[in-house]
C-alpha positions as CSV (number, residue, x, y, z in Angstrom):
1,M,4.7,-12.3,-3.7
2,I,3.8,-8.9,-5.2
3,A,0.2,-7.5,-4.0
4,H,-1.4,-4.6,-6.1
5,I,-3.6,-2.5,-4.1
6,I,-6.4,0.4,-4.9
7,Y,-7.9,1.4,-1.9
8,T,-10.7,4.1,-2.3
9,G,-12.5,6.4,0.1
10,Q,-11.2,9.2,1.5
11,V,-7.4,8.8,1.0
12,Q,-6.1,12.0,-0.2
13,G,-4.7,14.6,1.6
14,V,-4.6,12.7,5.1
15,G,-1.2,11.5,4.9
16,F,-2.0,8.0,3.4
17,R,1.0,7.8,0.9
18,Y,3.6,8.7,3.7
19,T,2.0,7.0,6.3
20,A,1.9,3.5,4.0
21,Q,5.7,4.2,3.2
22,N,6.6,4.5,6.9
23,I,4.7,1.1,7.8
24,A,6.3,-0.8,4.7
25,R,9.5,0.1,6.2
26,Q,8.7,-1.2,9.0
27,H,7.7,-4.5,7.9
28,G,10.5,-4.7,5.4
29,I,8.1,-4.2,2.7
30,K,9.1,-2.9,-0.8
31,G,7.4,-1.0,-3.3
32,W,5.7,2.2,-4.0
33,V,2.5,4.1,-3.7
34,K,0.9,6.8,-5.3
35,N,-2.6,8.8,-5.8
36,L,-4.5,7.6,-9.1
37,P,-7.4,10.5,-10.5
38,G,-10.3,10.9,-9.0
39,G,-9.1,9.9,-5.7
40,P,-7.9,6.4,-5.1
41,V,-4.7,5.5,-3.8
42,E,-2.5,3.0,-5.5
43,V,-0.1,0.5,-4.1
44,Y,2.5,-1.9,-5.5
45,A,3.7,-4.4,-2.2
46,D,6.5,-7.1,-2.1
47,G,6.6,-9.0,1.0
48,T,6.1,-12.8,2.2
49,Q,2.2,-13.2,2.4
50,R,2.9,-12.6,6.2
51,K,4.3,-9.3,5.7
52,L,1.9,-8.1,3.5
53,D,-1.2,-9.1,5.7
54,E,0.9,-7.3,8.4
55,F,1.3,-4.3,6.5
56,C,-2.3,-3.9,5.0
57,A,-3.7,-4.5,8.6
58,E,-1.5,-1.8,10.3
59,L,-2.7,0.6,6.7
60,E,-6.0,-0.3,6.9
61,D,-5.9,-0.1,11.1
62,F,-4.4,3.4,10.6
63,F,-7.0,4.7,8.1
64,R,-9.8,3.2,8.9
65,D,-12.5,6.0,9.0
66,N,-10.9,6.9,5.5
67,I,-11.1,3.4,3.5
68,S,-14.3,2.9,2.6
69,D,-13.1,-0.4,0.1
70,K,-10.2,-1.9,-1.0
71,Q,-9.0,-4.2,-4.1
72,I,-6.5,-6.7,-3.8
73,S,-5.1,-9.1,-6.6
74,Y,-1.4,-11.1,-6.3
75,I,1.1,-11.2,-8.5
76,D,3.6,-14.3,-8.3
77,E,6.7,-12.8,-9.8
78,K,9.7,-11.6,-9.1
79,S,10.3,-8.1,-7.4
80,Q,12.7,-5.7,-8.8
81,F,11.7,-2.4,-6.4
82,G,14.9,-1.8,-3.9
83,D,12.9,0.2,-1.8
84,F,9.2,1.5,-0.7
85,R,9.0,4.6,-2.3
86,I,6.3,7.4,-3.0
87,G,5.5,8.0,-6.6
88,Y,3.7,11.1,-8.1
């Protein structure tokens, strides 16, 4: 399962992408994270529902003072991600 997530708030310039990458790798999540114009951060994360929930919970706890909103949708398709990377 792939989660498409948009985080808004003060999520750029605070190490969000690097932290997301580290947490994703710890949980065996594949995909990518990148900054979007205007300040949000976009995440595509592939894993089991349990792993995705753990990844999001840990990331959101770490940045609880920075995240003001989260939009998430799920895509039920086969992943083509080989690792979790930072996009630019």
